[in-house]
C-alpha positions as CSV (number, residue, x, y, z in Angstrom):
1,M,57.2,-14.9,-40.3
2,T,53.7,-15.3,-38.8
3,L,52.4,-13.3,-35.9
4,A,51.2,-15.1,-32.9
5,A,47.4,-15.3,-32.6
6,R,46.0,-12.9,-30.0
7,P,44.2,-14.6,-27.2
8,G,40.5,-14.0,-27.3
9,P,38.4,-12.6,-24.5
10,S,38.1,-14.7,-21.5
11,L,35.0,-16.6,-20.6
12,E,34.3,-14.2,-17.7
13,A,34.5,-11.2,-20.1
14,R,32.2,-12.8,-22.6
15,E,29.7,-13.5,-19.8
16,R,29.8,-9.9,-18.7
17,R,29.2,-8.7,-22.2
18,F,26.3,-11.1,-22.6
19,A,24.8,-10.0,-19.3
20,L,25.1,-6.3,-20.4
21,V,23.4,-7.0,-23.7
22,L,20.5,-8.6,-21.7
23,L,20.4,-5.7,-19.2
24,V,20.5,-2.7,-21.5
25,P,17.0,-3.2,-23.2
26,A,15.4,-3.8,-19.8
27,L,17.1,-0.7,-18.3
28,L,16.0,1.4,-21.2
29,V,12.4,0.3,-20.9
30,L,12.6,1.0,-17.1
31,L,13.9,4.5,-17.7
32,L,11.2,5.2,-20.3
33,T,8.4,3.9,-18.2
34,T,9.4,5.1,-14.7
35,T,12.2,7.7,-14.6
36,A,11.0,9.8,-17.6
37,P,7.4,10.2,-16.3
38,L,8.8,11.1,-12.8
39,V,11.0,13.8,-14.3
40,Y,8.1,15.1,-16.4
41,L,5.9,15.1,-13.2
42,G,8.5,17.0,-11.4
43,W,8.8,19.6,-14.2
44,N,5.0,20.0,-14.3
45,S,5.0,20.6,-10.6
46,L,7.2,23.7,-11.2
47,N,4.8,25.1,-13.8
48,R,1.4,26.8,-13.8
49,L,-0.7,24.5,-16.1
50,D,-4.3,25.3,-15.7
51,L,-6.3,24.2,-18.7
52,G,-9.2,26.3,-17.5
53,M,-7.1,29.4,-17.8
54,P,-4.4,28.5,-20.3
55,W,-3.3,32.1,-20.8
56,L,-1.8,32.1,-17.3
57,S,0.4,29.1,-18.0
58,G,4.1,29.5,-17.4
59,F,7.0,28.7,-15.0
60,A,5.9,29.0,-11.4
61,G,8.9,27.7,-9.5
62,L,7.8,26.7,-6.0
63,D,4.6,28.6,-6.0
64,N,2.5,25.4,-6.4
65,F,4.1,24.0,-3.2
66,A,3.7,27.3,-1.3
67,R,0.0,27.3,-2.3
68,M,-0.5,24.1,-0.3
69,G,0.1,26.0,3.0
70,D,-3.1,27.9,2.5
71,D,-5.1,25.1,1.1
72,P,-7.4,23.5,3.7
73,R,-8.4,20.8,1.3
74,F,-4.8,19.7,1.1
75,W,-4.4,19.5,4.8
76,N,-7.7,17.6,5.1
77,S,-6.5,15.1,2.5
78,L,-3.2,14.7,4.2
79,L,-4.9,14.0,7.5
80,L,-7.2,11.5,5.9
81,T,-4.2,9.8,4.2
82,A,-2.4,9.5,7.6
83,I,-5.6,8.0,9.3
84,Y,-6.2,5.7,6.4
85,T,-2.6,4.4,6.2
86,V,-2.1,3.9,10.0
87,S,-5.5,2.3,10.4
88,T,-5.3,-0.1,7.5
89,V,-1.7,-1.2,8.2
90,A,-2.3,-1.7,11.9
91,L,-5.5,-3.7,11.3
92,Q,-3.8,-5.8,8.6
93,V,-0.8,-6.7,10.9
94,V,-3.0,-7.4,14.0
95,I,-5.7,-9.4,12.2
96,G,-3.1,-11.2,9.9
97,L,-1.0,-12.2,12.9
98,S,-4.0,-13.4,14.9
99,L,-5.2,-15.5,11.9
100,A,-1.7,-16.9,11.4
101,L,-1.4,-18.0,15.0
102,L,-4.9,-19.5,14.9
103,V,-4.3,-21.4,11.6
104,L,-1.0,-22.7,12.9
105,Q,-2.9,-24.6,15.5
106,I,-4.9,-26.4,12.8
107,P,-2.8,-29.4,11.5
108,K,-5.1,-30.2,8.6
109,G,-6.6,-27.9,5.9
110,Q,-4.0,-25.2,5.9
111,G,-3.6,-25.5,2.1
112,V,-7.3,-24.8,1.6
113,L,-7.1,-21.8,3.9
114,R,-4.1,-20.4,2.1
115,I,-5.8,-20.7,-1.3
116,A,-8.9,-19.0,0.1
117,A,-6.7,-16.2,1.5
118,I,-5.1,-15.5,-1.9
119,L,-8.5,-14.7,-3.6
120,P,-9.0,-11.1,-2.3
121,I,-5.4,-10.3,-3.2
122,V,-5.7,-11.3,-6.9
123,L,-8.8,-9.3,-7.4
124,A,-8.4,-5.9,-9.0
125,P,-8.9,-3.0,-6.6
126,V,-11.6,-1.6,-8.9
127,V,-13.5,-4.9,-8.7
128,V,-13.1,-4.9,-4.9
129,G,-14.5,-1.4,-4.6
130,L,-17.5,-2.2,-6.8
131,F,-18.1,-5.5,-5.0
132,W,-18.3,-3.8,-1.6
133,R,-20.3,-0.9,-3.0
134,T,-23.0,-3.0,-4.7
135,L,-23.2,-6.2,-2.6
136,V,-21.6,-5.6,0.9
137,L,-22.2,-1.9,1.8
138,A,-25.3,-1.1,-0.2
139,P,-28.1,0.4,1.8
140,D,-31.2,-1.9,2.5
141,F,-30.0,-5.0,0.7
142,G,-26.2,-5.1,1.4
143,L,-24.8,-7.8,3.5
144,V,-23.5,-5.4,6.2
145,D,-26.9,-3.6,6.3
146,M,-28.8,-6.8,6.6
147,V,-26.7,-7.8,9.6
148,S,-27.0,-4.3,11.1
149,R,-30.8,-4.5,10.9
150,A,-30.9,-8.0,12.3
151,L,-28.9,-6.8,15.3
152,G,-31.4,-3.9,15.8
153,M,-28.9,-1.2,14.8
154,G,-31.0,0.0,11.8
155,S,-30.1,0.7,8.2
156,H,-27.2,3.0,7.3
157,N,-25.8,4.6,4.2
158,W,-22.3,3.2,4.8
159,L,-20.7,4.9,1.8
160,G,-22.9,8.0,1.7
161,D,-22.6,9.1,5.3
162,P,-19.5,11.3,5.9
163,Q,-19.0,9.7,9.3
164,L,-19.1,6.1,8.1
165,A,-17.5,6.5,4.6
166,L,-13.9,6.6,5.8
167,I,-14.5,3.6,8.1
168,S,-16.0,1.8,5.2
169,V,-13.1,2.3,2.8
170,I,-10.7,1.4,5.6
171,A,-12.6,-1.9,5.9
172,I,-12.4,-2.5,2.2
173,H,-8.7,-2.0,2.0
174,T,-8.2,-4.2,5.2
175,W,-10.3,-7.0,3.7
176,Q,-8.3,-7.1,0.5
177,W,-4.8,-6.9,1.9
178,T,-5.0,-8.6,5.3
179,P,-4.5,-12.0,3.5
180,F,-1.1,-10.8,2.4
181,A,0.0,-10.1,6.0
182,F,-1.6,-13.4,7.0
183,L,0.3,-15.5,4.4
184,V,3.7,-13.8,5.1
185,L,3.4,-14.2,8.9
186,L,2.1,-17.7,8.7
187,A,5.1,-18.7,6.6
188,T,7.4,-17.0,9.1
189,L,5.8,-18.7,12.1
190,A,6.1,-22.1,10.5
191,T,9.9,-21.7,10.3
192,L,10.4,-20.9,14.0
193,P,12.4,-23.5,15.9
194,P,10.1,-25.7,18.2
195,D,12.9,-26.5,20.7
196,V,12.9,-22.8,21.9
197,Y,9.3,-23.1,22.8
198,E,9.8,-26.5,24.4
199,A,12.5,-25.0,26.6
200,A,10.2,-22.1,27.5
201,R,7.5,-24.5,28.6
202,L,10.0,-26.4,30.8
203,D,10.8,-23.0,32.4
204,R,7.0,-22.7,33.0
205,A,6.6,-19.7,30.7
206,G,2.9,-19.0,29.9
207,A,1.4,-18.5,26.5
208,W,1.6,-14.7,26.7
209,Q,5.2,-14.8,27.9
210,R,6.2,-17.1,25.0
211,F,4.4,-14.9,22.5
212,R,6.0,-11.7,23.9
213,H,9.5,-12.8,24.5
214,I,10.0,-15.5,21.8
215,T,7.5,-15.2,18.9
216,L,7.4,-11.4,18.5
217,P,11.3,-10.9,18.5
218,L,11.7,-13.8,16.0
219,I,9.1,-12.6,13.6
220,R,9.9,-8.8,14.0
221,P,11.7,-8.6,10.6
222,A,8.7,-10.1,8.8
223,I,6.4,-7.7,10.6
224,V,8.5,-4.7,9.6
225,M,8.6,-5.8,6.0
226,V,4.8,-6.3,6.0
227,V,4.4,-2.8,7.5
228,I,6.7,-1.3,4.8
229,L,4.9,-2.9,1.9
230,R,1.4,-2.3,3.2
231,A,2.2,1.3,4.1
232,M,3.4,2.0,0.5
233,T,0.3,0.4,-0.9
234,A,-2.0,2.4,1.4
235,L,-0.3,5.7,0.7
236,S,-0.8,5.1,-3.0
237,A,-4.3,3.7,-2.7
238,F,-6.7,4.9,-5.4
239,A,-8.8,2.5,-7.4
240,A,-10.8,0.8,-4.7
241,I,-11.7,4.1,-3.0
242,F,-12.5,5.7,-6.3
243,A,-14.8,2.8,-7.3
244,A,-16.5,2.8,-3.9
245,T,-17.0,6.4,-3.1
246,G,-15.1,8.5,-5.7
247,G,-13.5,10.4,-2.8
248,G,-16.9,11.4,-1.4
249,P,-19.3,12.1,0.1
250,G,-17.8,15.6,-0.4
251,S,-14.2,15.1,0.7
252,A,-14.8,12.5,3.5
253,T,-12.7,9.9,1.8
254,E,-10.5,12.1,-0.4
255,I,-7.0,11.0,0.5
256,L,-4.1,12.8,-1.1
257,N,-3.9,10.6,-4.1
258,L,-7.6,11.2,-4.9
259,Y,-7.2,15.0,-4.3
260,A,-4.3,15.0,-6.8
261,Y,-6.4,13.2,-9.3
262,R,-9.4,15.5,-8.9
263,T,-7.2,18.6,-9.1
264,S,-5.6,17.4,-12.3
265,F,-8.5,15.8,-14.2
266,T,-11.6,17.5,-12.8
267,I,-10.5,21.0,-12.0
268,L,-7.9,20.7,-14.8
269,D,-5.1,22.3,-12.7
270,L,-2.4,20.1,-13.9
271,G,0.5,22.0,-12.3
272,Y,-1.0,22.0,-8.8
273,G,-2.1,18.4,-9.2
274,A,1.5,17.4,-10.2
275,S,2.8,19.2,-7.1
276,L,0.4,17.2,-4.9
277,A,1.6,14.0,-6.5
278,V,5.2,15.0,-5.9
279,V,4.4,15.6,-2.2
280,L,2.7,12.2,-2.0
281,M,5.8,10.6,-3.6
282,A,8.1,12.3,-1.2
283,I,6.0,11.2,1.8
284,T,6.0,7.6,0.5
285,L,9.8,7.6,0.1
286,A,10.3,9.2,3.5
287,V,8.1,6.6,5.3
288,S,9.8,3.7,3.4
289,W,13.3,5.1,4.3
290,L,12.3,5.5,7.9
291,M,11.0,2.0,8.2
292,F,14.0,0.5,6.5
293,R,16.2,2.4,9.0
294,L,14.2,1.0,11.9
295,R,14.5,-2.5,10.4
296,R,18.3,-2.2,10.2
297,K,18.6,-0.9,13.7
298,G,16.5,-3.8,15.1
299,R,18.9,-6.4,13.7
């Protein structure tokens, strides 16, 4: 007497197994390259790791975080980070939206403009910082200095003057990432229904009224998404500022990310530097969470 053959696994079960086989290696790589370093960073932030005084190393608990309360350099870097982030994000959205509305009125040549807009985005931030430092903002022979002298405003040390350095690095970041906002908003504006605007014109709505009551509400999700992505990039900015000013002069452009770097690899206080990085990560997560909450409420 022969036993009846057992039915094999269904097609759906085999597909799930195959998908799991493909997912597990990628998940392991993700854990090793992201989660493990974050856990290690969090552990270092709870320890006293000063390579200048290694005999004092040991578990510190929350002492590194409590130390920030009496650290004026931390509060200065936190203020600079807020100014840098708010300024660059606001400028990118305003300029990007203005350019998108302008280009939308040009029926021909939009493809060339879009290609030109991509170029600053694909450049490495280090290259952008060095480009602006050596060719655009250099004293005497930089492009901005030449224009400044031609307008009778004199020559300025744009990256060496503490009062101008922060404005200069804000301009660098805005120049590189405004095309991103421009391309996203241009694509969103191109999908808006024309019949809504035609009805508004029949109701004698002016250009400003159409923009305020039709365009802005329709593109609001795209604007919020651009703000979220650009805010996360601005909060974690490092390479362009480091290449242009190194955080100087003094601490005029030392945002929190640069302060954490200097603390860890110049002062060699790895524990305190790790705690600064943890605070920056917490701020980034909090801002992102808040913006996503606002985006969901606006729907």
